[in-house]
C-alpha positions, 0 to 999 in steps of 0.5 A, a space after each residue: 968886605 963891606 955890605 952894599 947899603 941902599 937907602 930908600 926914601 918914601 915921601 908922605 903927607 903924614 910924616 909931620 904927625 910922627 914929629 908931632 906925636 913924639 913932641 906930644 909924648 915928650 911933654 906929657 900931652 897923652 898922659 894929661 889927656 888920660 887924666 881928663 874925665 868927661 862923660 862918654 860911654 865906652 863902646 870899643 874905645 875909652 873917651 880919652 882914646 877918642 880924644 887922642 884920635 880927634 887931635 890926630 885927625 885934626 893935625 892930619 887935616 881931616 875935614 870930617 870924622 
């Protein structure tokens, strides 16, 4: 007996970020960003992590951080 399967579709405005993140990973974008050295103190996150968050916010269309 085959189990009934049901597909749930969820709509989101941020689905494109998944694709952009996967593409960035494939081309080595995140590894390259980790190599960037710039002054910045490490409070909770490293400056390179803050740069990743900035790029994600820009891709998501945030108007302010």
